[in-house]
C-alpha positions as CSV (number, residue, x, y, z in Angstrom):
1,X,-81.1,192.2,-19.6
2,X,-82.4,194.8,-17.6
3,X,-84.4,193.7,-14.5
4,X,-87.6,194.8,-13.5
5,X,-87.7,196.4,-10.2
6,X,-91.0,195.3,-9.4
7,X,-89.5,192.0,-9.9
8,X,-85.9,192.8,-8.3
9,X,-88.6,193.5,-5.1
10,X,-90.3,190.5,-5.1
11,X,-86.8,188.4,-5.1
12,X,-85.4,190.7,-2.4
13,X,-88.7,190.3,0.0
14,X,-88.7,186.4,-0.7
15,X,-84.4,186.1,0.1
16,X,-85.0,188.4,3.2
17,X,-87.7,186.7,4.5
18,X,-85.7,183.3,4.1
19,X,-82.6,184.7,5.8
20,X,-84.7,185.9,8.5
21,X,-86.4,182.7,8.6
22,X,-83.6,180.5,9.1
23,X,-80.8,181.3,7.0
24,X,-79.3,183.6,9.7
25,X,-78.8,180.7,11.9
26,X,-77.5,178.1,8.9
27,X,-75.1,180.8,8.2
28,X,-73.7,180.8,11.7
29,X,-73.8,184.9,11.3
30,X,-72.6,187.3,14.1
31,X,-75.5,189.4,15.2
32,X,-73.3,192.6,13.4
33,X,-73.8,190.2,10.0
34,X,-77.7,189.7,10.8
35,X,-77.9,193.4,11.0
36,X,-75.7,194.3,8.2
37,X,-77.6,191.7,6.3
38,X,-81.0,193.2,7.3
39,X,-79.9,196.6,6.5
40,X,-78.6,195.9,2.9
41,X,-82.3,194.7,2.2
42,X,-83.9,197.5,3.7
43,X,-81.5,199.7,1.4
44,X,-82.7,197.8,-1.8
45,X,-86.0,197.8,-1.0
46,X,-86.2,201.8,-0.6
47,X,-84.0,201.8,-4.0
48,X,-86.7,199.9,-5.5
49,X,-89.9,201.3,-4.2
50,X,-88.6,205.1,-5.7
51,X,-87.5,203.0,-9.0
52,X,-91.2,201.4,-9.0
53,X,-92.9,204.9,-7.8
54,X,-95.2,204.8,-5.0
55,X,-97.6,207.8,-5.1
56,X,-100.9,205.6,-5.9
57,X,-99.6,202.3,-3.9
58,X,-101.7,201.2,-1.1
59,X,-100.5,203.2,2.5
60,X,-100.4,200.0,4.8
61,X,-98.1,198.1,2.2
62,X,-95.9,200.6,1.8
63,X,-95.5,201.8,5.3
64,X,-94.9,198.6,6.6
65,X,-92.0,198.4,3.4
66,X,-90.5,202.2,4.6
67,X,-90.7,201.5,8.2
68,X,-88.3,198.5,8.0
69,X,-90.6,196.0,8.9
70,X,-90.4,193.5,6.2
71,X,-86.3,193.4,6.4
72,X,-86.6,192.3,9.9
73,X,-87.5,188.8,11.7
74,X,-91.0,189.1,13.0
75,X,-92.0,185.4,14.3
76,X,-95.7,186.1,14.5
77,X,-95.8,186.9,10.7
78,X,-94.5,183.0,9.8
79,X,-98.4,181.6,10.2
80,X,-99.9,184.1,8.3
81,X,-102.3,185.7,10.6
82,X,-105.5,187.0,8.9
83,X,-103.8,190.4,9.4
84,X,-101.5,189.7,6.6
85,X,-104.3,189.4,3.9
86,X,-105.3,192.9,3.3
87,X,-101.1,193.3,2.7
88,X,-101.2,190.7,0.0
89,X,-104.1,192.6,-1.9
90,X,-102.0,196.2,-1.3
91,X,-98.7,194.3,-2.5
92,X,-100.7,192.7,-5.5
93,X,-102.5,196.3,-6.5
94,X,-99.1,198.3,-6.2
95,X,-97.7,195.5,-8.4
96,X,-100.3,196.1,-11.1
97,X,-100.9,200.2,-10.3
98,X,-97.0,200.2,-11.5
99,X,-96.8,197.7,-14.5
100,X,-96.3,199.5,-17.7
101,X,-99.3,199.6,-19.8
102,X,-99.7,196.6,-22.4
103,X,-100.0,197.5,-26.1
């Protein structure tokens, strides 16, 4: 079964978020290994955005994903500040906009 790029994007974002939260500490990864994991996640995010199509996506979300912001550790984001709400809404909008039309 072929996995949906949208579903895979959510999985990649969740995986790198968990890795950035505590995973790199639990794994005992070196600084080089941490950088490699984040780089691999960012490459996968960019590949999936290309597959999904971003021409109608929300610019604030796309900018955050393309910039590498999503694949890096950002301790200030762990408390879900109010500024995260527009990005959540944008993510939902992008996923809806790229969903195949139902018959």
